[in-house]
Backbone as JSON Lines, residues from 0, in Angstrom:
{"i":0,"aa":"X","n":[-0.63,35.53,65.06],"ca":[0.32,36.28,65.85],"c":[1.49,36.67,64.96]}
{"i":1,"aa":"X","n":[1.87,37.93,64.97],"ca":[2.96,38.4,64.14],"c":[4.3,38.13,64.82]}
{"i":2,"aa":"X","n":[5.33,37.93,64.01],"ca":[6.65,37.65,64.59],"c":[7.19,38.88,65.31]}
{"i":3,"aa":"X","n":[7.98,38.64,66.33],"ca":[8.59,39.72,67.09],"c":[9.61,40.44,66.23]}
{"i":4,"aa":"X","n":[9.92,41.66,66.58],"ca":[10.89,42.45,65.81],"c":[12.23,41.75,65.78]}
{"i":5,"aa":"X","n":[12.81,41.68,64.58],"ca":[14.12,41.08,64.44],"c":[14.1,39.58,64.21]}
{"i":6,"aa":"X","n":[12.95,38.94,64.36],"ca":[12.87,37.49,64.13],"c":[12.27,37.24,62.75]}
{"i":7,"aa":"X","n":[12.71,36.19,62.14],"ca":[12.16,35.85,60.83],"c":[11.0,34.87,60.99]}
{"i":8,"aa":"X","n":[10.14,34.87,59.99],"ca":[9.02,33.93,60.03],"c":[9.53,32.53,59.75]}
{"i":9,"aa":"X","n":[8.89,31.52,60.32],"ca":[9.34,30.14,60.08],"c":[9.05,29.72,58.64]}
{"i":10,"aa":"X","n":[9.83,28.78,58.17],"ca":[9.63,28.26,56.82],"c":[8.36,27.41,56.82]}
{"i":11,"aa":"X","n":[7.66,27.44,55.72],"ca":[6.39,26.73,55.65],"c":[6.58,25.23,55.47]}
{"i":12,"aa":"X","n":[7.18,24.81,54.38],"ca":[7.33,23.38,54.13],"c":[8.79,22.98,54.05]}
{"i":13,"aa":"X","n":[9.58,23.75,53.37],"ca":[11.0,23.44,53.23],"c":[11.8,24.71,53.46]}
{"i":14,"aa":"X","n":[13.06,24.53,53.69],"ca":[13.92,25.69,53.87],"c":[14.21,26.38,52.54]}
{"i":15,"aa":"X","n":[14.36,25.57,51.5],"ca":[14.69,26.13,50.2],"c":[13.42,26.28,49.39]}
{"i":16,"aa":"X","n":[13.19,27.46,48.89],"ca":[11.94,27.74,48.19],"c":[11.96,27.36,46.72]}
{"i":17,"aa":"X","n":[13.1,26.95,46.22],"ca":[13.14,26.49,44.85],"c":[13.46,27.6,43.87]}
{"i":18,"aa":"X","n":[13.07,27.36,42.65],"ca":[13.36,28.29,41.58],"c":[14.08,27.58,40.45]}
{"i":19,"aa":"X","n":[14.56,28.36,39.49],"ca":[15.21,27.79,38.33],"c":[16.44,26.98,38.66]}
{"i":20,"aa":"X","n":[17.23,27.43,39.61],"ca":[18.44,26.71,40.0],"c":[18.14,25.34,40.56]}
{"i":21,"aa":"X","n":[17.06,25.23,41.35],"ca":[16.67,23.95,41.93],"c":[16.28,22.97,40.83]}
{"i":22,"aa":"X","n":[15.49,23.44,39.86],"ca":[15.04,22.54,38.79],"c":[16.2,22.14,37.9]}
{"i":23,"aa":"X","n":[17.14,23.05,37.66],"ca":[18.32,22.69,36.88],"c":[19.12,21.6,37.6]}
{"i":24,"aa":"X","n":[19.25,21.76,38.91],"ca":[19.99,20.78,39.71],"c":[19.3,19.42,39.68]}
{"i":25,"aa":"X","n":[18.0,19.41,39.89],"ca":[17.24,18.15,39.89],"c":[17.32,17.47,38.53]}
{"i":26,"aa":"X","n":[17.11,18.24,37.45],"ca":[17.16,17.66,36.11],"c":[18.57,17.18,35.77]}
{"i":27,"aa":"X","n":[19.58,17.91,36.2],"ca":[20.95,17.49,35.92],"c":[21.26,16.16,36.61]}
{"i":28,"aa":"X","n":[20.85,16.03,37.87],"ca":[21.09,14.78,38.6],"c":[20.25,13.65,38.03]}
{"i":29,"aa":"X","n":[19.0,13.92,37.71],"ca":[18.12,12.89,37.17],"c":[18.58,12.39,35.82]}
{"i":30,"aa":"X","n":[18.95,13.32,34.93],"ca":[19.42,12.9,33.61],"c":[20.76,12.17,33.72]}
{"i":31,"aa":"X","n":[21.58,12.59,34.66],"ca":[22.85,11.89,34.88],"c":[22.61,10.46,35.33]}
{"i":32,"aa":"X","n":[21.63,10.24,36.2],"ca":[21.31,8.89,36.64],"c":[20.72,8.06,35.51]}
{"i":33,"aa":"X","n":[19.93,8.69,34.64],"ca":[19.39,7.97,33.49],"c":[20.51,7.5,32.56]}
{"i":34,"aa":"X","n":[21.45,8.38,32.28],"ca":[22.57,8.02,31.41],"c":[23.42,6.94,32.07]}
{"i":35,"aa":"X","n":[23.63,7.05,33.37],"ca":[24.39,6.03,34.1],"c":[23.66,4.68,34.05]}
{"i":36,"aa":"X","n":[22.34,4.69,34.19],"ca":[21.56,3.46,34.1],"c":[21.7,2.81,32.73]}
{"i":37,"aa":"X","n":[21.68,3.62,31.67],"ca":[21.87,3.07,30.33],"c":[23.28,2.5,30.18]}
{"i":38,"aa":"X","n":[24.26,3.18,30.76],"ca":[25.63,2.68,30.69],"c":[25.73,1.3,31.33]}
{"i":39,"aa":"X","n":[25.11,1.12,32.5],"ca":[25.11,-0.19,33.15],"c":[24.4,-1.23,32.29]}
{"i":40,"aa":"X","n":[23.28,-0.86,31.68],"ca":[22.55,-1.77,30.8],"c":[23.42,-2.15,29.6]}
{"i":41,"aa":"X","n":[24.13,-1.2,29.05],"ca":[25.0,-1.45,27.9],"c":[26.16,-2.39,28.3]}
{"i":42,"aa":"X","n":[26.72,-2.19,29.47],"ca":[27.78,-3.08,29.94],"c":[27.24,-4.49,30.13]}
{"i":43,"aa":"X","n":[26.02,-4.6,30.66],"ca":[25.4,-5.9,30.85],"c":[25.19,-6.61,29.52]}
{"i":44,"aa":"X","n":[24.59,-5.91,28.55],"ca":[24.31,-6.59,27.28],"c":[25.6,-6.93,26.53]}
{"i":45,"aa":"X","n":[26.61,-6.1,26.64],"ca":[27.87,-6.4,25.98],"c":[28.56,-7.59,26.63]}
{"i":46,"aa":"X","n":[28.43,-7.71,27.94],"ca":[29.07,-8.84,28.63],"c":[28.4,-10.17,28.3]}
{"i":47,"aa":"X","n":[27.16,-10.13,27.83],"ca":[26.47,-11.37,27.49],"c":[27.09,-12.07,26.29]}
{"i":48,"aa":"X","n":[27.88,-11.38,25.51],"ca":[28.53,-12.02,24.36],"c":[29.45,-13.14,24.84]}
{"i":49,"aa":"X","n":[29.95,-13.02,26.05],"ca":[30.8,-14.06,26.61],"c":[30.05,-15.35,26.89]}
{"i":50,"aa":"X","n":[28.73,-15.27,27.02],"ca":[27.92,-16.46,27.27],"c":[27.39,-17.08,25.98]}
{"i":51,"aa":"X","n":[27.69,-16.45,24.86],"ca":[27.28,-16.99,23.58],"c":[26.46,-15.99,22.78]}
{"i":52,"aa":"X","n":[26.5,-16.17,21.49],"ca":[25.79,-15.27,20.57],"c":[24.28,-15.29,20.8]}
{"i":53,"aa":"X","n":[23.74,-16.45,21.11],"ca":[22.3,-16.57,21.33],"c":[21.83,-15.69,22.49]}
{"i":54,"aa":"X","n":[22.54,-15.71,23.61],"ca":[22.16,-14.9,24.77],"c":[22.24,-13.41,24.45]}
{"i":55,"aa":"X","n":[23.32,-13.03,23.78],"ca":[23.48,-11.63,23.4],"c":[22.36,-11.19,22.46]}
{"i":56,"aa":"X","n":[22.11,-11.95,21.42],"ca":[21.09,-11.59,20.43],"c":[19.7,-11.51,21.05]}
{"i":57,"aa":"X","n":[19.37,-12.44,21.93],"ca":[18.04,-12.41,22.54],"c":[17.86,-11.18,23.44]}
{"i":58,"aa":"X","n":[18.92,-10.77,24.1],"ca":[18.82,-9.57,24.93],"c":[18.75,-8.3,24.09]}
{"i":59,"aa":"X","n":[19.57,-8.22,23.06],"ca":[19.61,-7.03,22.21],"c":[18.32,-6.88,21.4]}
{"i":60,"aa":"X","n":[17.63,-7.97,21.13],"ca":[16.35,-7.89,20.42],"c":[15.3,-7.1,21.2]}
{"i":61,"aa":"X","n":[15.47,-7.0,22.51],"ca":[14.56,-6.18,23.33],"c":[14.62,-4.73,22.87]}
{"i":62,"aa":"X","n":[15.8,-4.29,22.47],"ca":[15.96,-2.9,22.02],"c":[15.19,-2.6,20.74]}
{"i":63,"aa":"X","n":[14.85,-3.62,19.99],"ca":[14.17,-3.44,18.72],"c":[12.65,-3.41,18.85]}
{"i":64,"aa":"X","n":[12.13,-3.64,20.06],"ca":[10.68,-3.66,20.25],"c":[10.12,-2.23,20.29]}
{"i":65,"aa":"X","n":[8.83,-2.13,19.96],"ca":[8.19,-0.81,19.9],"c":[8.09,-0.16,21.29]}
{"i":66,"aa":"X","n":[7.91,-0.94,22.33],"ca":[7.77,-0.35,23.66],"c":[9.1,0.19,24.2]}
{"i":67,"aa":"X","n":[10.23,-0.26,23.64],"ca":[11.53,0.23,24.11],"c":[11.91,1.55,23.45]}
{"i":68,"aa":"X","n":[11.34,1.84,22.3],"ca":[11.7,3.05,21.55],"c":[11.48,4.33,22.38]}
{"i":69,"aa":"X","n":[10.35,4.49,23.07],"ca":[10.2,5.71,23.89],"c":[11.27,5.86,24.97]}
{"i":70,"aa":"X","n":[11.76,4.73,25.48],"ca":[12.84,4.8,26.47],"c":[14.13,5.32,25.83]}
{"i":71,"aa":"X","n":[14.38,4.94,24.58],"ca":[15.54,5.46,23.86],"c":[15.39,6.96,23.6]}
{"i":72,"aa":"X","n":[14.16,7.38,23.32],"ca":[13.9,8.82,23.12],"c":[14.17,9.58,24.41]}
{"i":73,"aa":"X","n":[13.73,9.03,25.54],"ca":[14.02,9.67,26.83],"c":[15.52,9.72,27.08]}
{"i":74,"aa":"X","n":[16.23,8.68,26.69],"ca":[17.68,8.66,26.85],"c":[18.33,9.77,26.04]}
{"i":75,"aa":"X","n":[17.89,9.95,24.8],"ca":[18.43,11.03,23.96],"c":[18.15,12.38,24.61]}
{"i":76,"aa":"X","n":[16.93,12.57,25.11],"ca":[16.61,13.81,25.8],"c":[17.48,14.03,27.02]}
{"i":77,"aa":"X","n":[17.74,12.95,27.76],"ca":[18.59,13.05,28.95],"c":[20.02,13.42,28.58]}
{"i":78,"aa":"X","n":[20.54,12.79,27.53],"ca":[21.91,13.08,27.1],"c":[22.03,14.53,26.63]}
{"i":79,"aa":"X","n":[21.05,14.97,25.84],"ca":[21.08,16.34,25.33],"c":[21.03,17.35,26.48]}
{"i":80,"aa":"X","n":[20.04,17.2,27.38],"ca":[19.92,18.16,28.48],"c":[21.15,18.11,29.38]}
{"i":81,"aa":"X","n":[21.59,16.9,29.73],"ca":[22.72,16.77,30.65],"c":[23.98,17.41,30.06]}
{"i":82,"aa":"X","n":[24.2,17.23,28.77],"ca":[25.4,17.83,28.17],"c":[25.29,19.35,28.07]}
{"i":83,"aa":"X","n":[24.13,19.86,27.68],"ca":[23.96,21.31,27.58],"c":[24.06,21.96,28.96]}
{"i":84,"aa":"X","n":[23.43,21.35,29.96],"ca":[23.49,21.91,31.3],"c":[24.91,21.79,31.88]}
{"i":85,"aa":"X","n":[25.62,20.74,31.5],"ca":[27.02,20.61,31.92],"c":[27.87,21.74,31.39]}
{"i":86,"aa":"X","n":[27.62,22.13,30.14],"ca":[28.34,23.29,29.59],"c":[27.99,24.57,30.34]}
{"i":87,"aa":"X","n":[26.72,24.7,30.74],"ca":[26.31,25.87,31.53],"c":[27.05,25.89,32.88]}
{"i":88,"aa":"X","n":[27.14,24.74,33.52],"ca":[27.84,24.66,34.8],"c":[29.31,25.05,34.63]}
{"i":89,"aa":"X","n":[29.93,24.58,33.55],"ca":[31.33,24.94,33.29],"c":[31.47,26.46,33.11]}
{"i":90,"aa":"X","n":[30.55,27.06,32.34],"ca":[30.61,28.51,32.13],"c":[30.42,29.27,33.44]}
{"i":91,"aa":"X","n":[29.48,28.84,34.25],"ca":[29.23,29.53,35.52],"c":[30.44,29.4,36.45]}
{"i":92,"aa":"X","n":[31.06,28.23,36.45],"ca":[32.18,27.99,37.35],"c":[33.48,28.66,36.9]}
{"i":93,"aa":"X","n":[33.74,28.68,35.6],"ca":[35.05,29.12,35.13],"c":[35.06,30.44,34.37]}
{"i":94,"aa":"X","n":[33.93,30.97,34.03],"ca":[33.87,32.26,33.34],"c":[33.63,33.33,34.4]}
{"i":95,"aa":"X","n":[34.41,34.39,34.39],"ca":[34.31,35.38,35.45],"c":[32.95,36.08,35.49]}
{"i":96,"aa":"X","n":[32.24,36.12,34.38],"ca":[30.91,36.73,34.37],"c":[29.78,35.69,34.31]}
{"i":97,"aa":"X","n":[30.14,34.42,34.51],"ca":[29.15,33.35,34.41],"c":[28.01,33.46,35.4]}
{"i":98,"aa":"X","n":[28.32,33.83,36.62],"ca":[27.28,33.95,37.65],"c":[26.31,35.07,37.3]}
{"i":99,"aa":"X","n":[26.82,36.13,36.72],"ca":[25.97,37.26,36.35],"c":[24.93,36.87,35.3]}
{"i":100,"aa":"X","n":[25.3,35.95,34.41],"ca":[24.41,35.54,33.32],"c":[23.8,34.15,33.54]}
{"i":101,"aa":"X","n":[23.77,33.71,34.78],"ca":[23.3,32.35,35.06],"c":[21.86,32.12,34.61]}
{"i":102,"aa":"X","n":[21.0,33.07,34.85],"ca":[19.59,32.9,34.45],"c":[19.45,32.82,32.93]}
{"i":103,"aa":"X","n":[20.15,33.69,32.21],"ca":[20.11,33.66,30.75],"c":[20.7,32.35,30.21]}
{"i":104,"aa":"X","n":[21.77,31.88,30.85],"ca":[22.36,30.62,30.44],"c":[21.39,29.46,30.66]}
{"i":105,"aa":"X","n":[20.65,29.5,31.76],"ca":[19.66,28.45,32.03],"c":[18.56,28.45,30.97]}
{"i":106,"aa":"X","n":[18.1,29.63,30.6],"ca":[17.08,29.72,29.55],"c":[17.64,29.2,28.23]}
{"i":107,"aa":"X","n":[18.89,29.56,27.94],"ca":[19.52,29.09,26.7],"c":[19.66,27.57,26.7]}
{"i":108,"aa":"X","n":[20.01,26.99,27.83],"ca":[20.12,25.53,27.94],"c":[18.78,24.89,27.64]}
{"i":109,"aa":"X","n":[17.71,25.42,28.21],"ca":[16.39,24.83,28.0],"c":[15.95,24.96,26.54]}
{"i":110,"aa":"X","n":[16.19,26.11,25.94],"ca":[15.79,26.33,24.55],"c":[16.6,25.45,23.6]}
{"i":111,"aa":"X","n":[17.92,25.44,23.77],"ca":[18.78,24.64,22.89],"c":[18.46,23.15,23.06]}
{"i":112,"aa":"X","n":[18.24,22.72,24.29],"ca":[17.9,21.32,24.54],"c":[16.6,20.94,23.84]}
{"i":113,"aa":"X","n":[15.62,21.8,23.94],"ca":[14.33,21.53,23.3],"c":[14.47,21.52,21.78]}
{"i":114,"aa":"X","n":[15.21,22.48,21.24],"ca":[15.41,22.56,19.78],"c":[16.15,21.32,19.27]}
{"i":115,"aa":"X","n":[17.07,20.79,20.05],"ca":[17.79,19.59,19.64],"c":[16.95,18.33,19.86]}
{"i":116,"aa":"X","n":[16.13,18.33,20.91],"ca":[15.38,17.12,21.28],"c":[14.19,16.85,20.37]}
{"i":117,"aa":"X","n":[13.43,17.87,20.03],"ca":[12.19,17.66,19.26],"c":[12.45,16.97,17.92]}
{"i":118,"aa":"X","n":[13.38,17.45,17.09],"ca":[13.62,16.73,15.83],"c":[14.16,15.31,16.06]}
{"i":119,"aa":"X","n":[15.0,15.15,17.07],"ca":[15.54,13.82,17.37],"c":[14.42,12.87,17.75]}
{"i":120,"aa":"X","n":[13.52,13.33,18.6],"ca":[12.4,12.49,19.03],"c":[11.5,12.16,17.85]}
{"i":121,"aa":"X","n":[11.26,13.13,16.99],"ca":[10.42,12.9,15.82],"c":[11.03,11.83,14.91]}
{"i":122,"aa":"X","n":[12.32,11.94,14.65],"ca":[13.0,10.97,13.78],"c":[12.99,9.58,14.42]}
{"i":123,"aa":"X","n":[13.21,9.51,15.72],"ca":[13.27,8.22,16.4],"c":[11.9,7.54,16.51]}
{"i":124,"aa":"X","n":[10.85,8.35,16.7],"ca":[9.52,7.78,16.88],"c":[8.78,7.56,15.57]}
{"i":125,"aa":"X","n":[9.29,8.1,14.48],"ca":[8.61,8.0,13.19],"c":[8.35,6.54,12.77]}
{"i":126,"aa":"X","n":[9.28,5.6,12.95],"ca":[8.99,4.23,12.53],"c":[7.85,3.56,13.31]}
{"i":127,"aa":"X","n":[7.56,4.03,14.5],"ca":[6.48,3.42,15.29],"c":[5.11,3.81,14.72]}
{"i":128,"aa":"X","n":[4.99,5.04,14.25],"ca":[3.67,5.53,13.81],"c":[3.49,5.46,12.34]}
C-alpha cells in the first residue's frame, strides 16, 4: 500500500540513516572512552607505588608482555584518531566555512590518521615478530 499524499514513509529500522557523520561521532566517542580507560589504568598503576615497589613493578610488568602490545597499538590509534577528529570538530565549529568543507575534513582526518597510525603500529609491533 502506498503512502497517502503528503505523508512520509515510516522509517525502517532507525530514524537516523547514518553516514560519515555518524561514524565520525561513534569513533570519536569510542576512542575517547579508550583513552579515558587507559588514563584510569595509568592512575591505578601509579597509585600502586604507595603500596610498595614490588606491587608497582609486578603490575607494570604486565605492560611488557607480548599480549599487551596490541592493546598499546590500539591505544596509539585511538589517540591519533581522537586528536585529529577533535581538530576537525574545532574547525567545523569555529571556522565560518567549516560546515561547507565538513566532508573533505572528514576524509582528511581518516587519511592523516591512517598515515600516522600505520608506521606507529609497525614500529610498535616489530619487536613481537
